[in-house]
N, C-alpha and C positions, 0 to 999 in steps of 0.2 A: 487373558488381560492382553487389552488393546497393548500396541507397542507406540513409542516416545521418539519421536525425530527432529533432525535439524534439516534445513534446507538454506544455501544463501545463493547469491546471484549479485556479478560487481559490471557495472554497467558503465564504460568511457563515454561520457557526456562532451560535446565540443561548447558547450554553456558555462559561464564563471557560477563559481559553487553558490554567488549570493543573489545572482537571478536566479539560479535553479531552486535553489533553498526558500527565496521568496512565492515559486509555484506552490511547491509543497507547501508552506504555511495557509495556503491559497486553496486546496485540494477540492476544497468542497463548490467554488466556482470553477477552477479551471481545466480539473478532470473533466466533468460531462462537455465541457467547453470545445475541450481542445481532442479527445478522444471519446467521442461518440460512439467512436465502435467497440468499444468496453464499457463504457459507464452511461446509464439511463439518468442518473441524477446522484447526488449525494444532500441529503438533508440530515442539517444539523439540529439533534433535538435538544442538548444541555451544552452551554457554554457556548465559547468562541468557533467550536470546531476544532482546535489545533492546541489548545491547551489543555493542563492536565486535568483531566476530571473531564471534560468534553465526549458527549458521545455525539454518534452521530451515524446516520443511515445507509450504509451504498446502494445502492439500484442500477444493478447491473444491465447493459445492453439486452435485447434479445437475443443474439449471437450466443450469448455465456449459455454455455451446454447443463452445467447443474447447476451452479449455485446462483440463483438469482438476488440473491439479495444478505448483507450481512452487517451484525447493528456492532460497531466499535467504540472502543471505549480509549479518549489516549492514556498510556500510563506514564509515561516519559517526553517530557518533551526541554530540550538544552538548545537555546540559541545560538552560545556561542559555539556548541562543536555541532551544529547542524543537526541535530540527531534528534529521533522523535523514535517513539514505540506506544504500539496500542493492542489491546485484546479484543477479540473477538467474543461477543458475549451474547448474539444473538443472530436468528435469521436462518438463513436456508445449511448454512456453513456447518453449524451445531448437530445435524443430521451427521455429518462426516467427523467431528473433529468434537472430542471432550473437551480441550484449548488449543488455543491458535493463537501464539503471541507472533506478532513481529516488530522489527527494528528498521529503522530507514537512517540510512546517515548519508549527506552531502560533501566530500571531502574537496580540496581546492587539490589541485593537479595541473601545473602547468597552466597555460590560460582556461583549462575546462575544468571537468573535475570528474571525482569518480564517485557514485550512487551505487553505495553497498544496501540491500534490503539481504536479512537472514529470518528465520523463523522457525520457532519451534514448538513442535506442535505433541499433541497425543492423540490415537484415531481412537473413534467410537468404537471399532470393529479392525480386525486383524483383517477383513477385506478390503475395505478402505484402501486405496492406494497412495504414495505419499502425495504429496499438494503439489507434483511438478509443473501442473499447468497452471499453479497458482507463483508459482516460482518461475515460468514463462510468460505471464498475464503482466505480474512486476516489471519485467524487462522492456516487455514491448513499450508499456504505458511508459517508461522514463523514454525511450528512443523517441515514443510522438512528441511526448512536453520540449525533449532539447529541439525537435525539428521544428516548432511551436516557434519559441523562446527564437531562434537562429533567425526564423523568415520575420519578427515583429519589428 
């Protein structure tokens, strides 16, 4: 039986919560533009790319060592809480994880924000490592977005 697990990361950013949240909502455009070392493109297949039911394909940059694409479906979107949750429903990632669901929340903290990212996963096999690399990827992504917003 494959194992089930959780991972999370919290990243303090200097950007205010409203500004950072706006970049998350516009991630299909912002992520490939700002984090071209991480993302090739984000293609919205259904919906607007951020509301519940939206489906998008994330194509990662050439430097991505294992996973080249992930098809994501937005499961939860809460504007007031600045929170979004998505499940991976296709792409390379499904070779490694039977299920993968992530939640991202932007929390106001002083003049900046706290960005919380958490994932729950079920490995396809016992040999599959925990998605530490994906967690670290998310943290790097938030840091790059913050730097971009501060420079804008």
